[in-house]
Phi, psi and omega in degrees: 000318179299324177296321177296312184294327180289324183288321182294321182297315184286317185304298187295325178292313184297322177292325176295320187291314175300325172295325175283327191263329180252334182101358184189165177211150188287145174281092181211163174255358185279110184300318179299319180294317183300311177304316177305322174295336182281346174297339168310324184269324180206083184300311184295311184302313181291321180292318178303320181300297186303313177296321179286345187219022179310302185299321182295319177298320178293323176304309184300315182297314182298330174307316176307304179291316183294332181285327181275315198243351185228162179275091183232128174260134173254120186278178181298330183279331173299314177296327176295320182290323184290315173302324180285323175295313173311316173297328180284325179297318188287324178298322178301309181303313182305317180295319176289325181290315183296316175306340178252008171082021174271170186289187183286328187230154183266000000 
């Protein structure tokens, strides 16, 4: 459950950030696609984040599908890693929001 919730937190925070900063968000569950949309705000910062975390982001994305539709067990270390990457996605969103003079929370 923690793996699924970590993915949902990152996905929904990305969507809220896009809605606030761009005015809309694509109807997708893909964390990487949503991050790609944030490149319109800060291409270099977002591209660096994706490049440095690509495998972790893929694993976070996979947690959505495997938690819902397949029998996949995530152990404590898996969950902690997924929560950490979700927190980093949220921190990136916060950093982008602050750079545009937006508040602390979405």
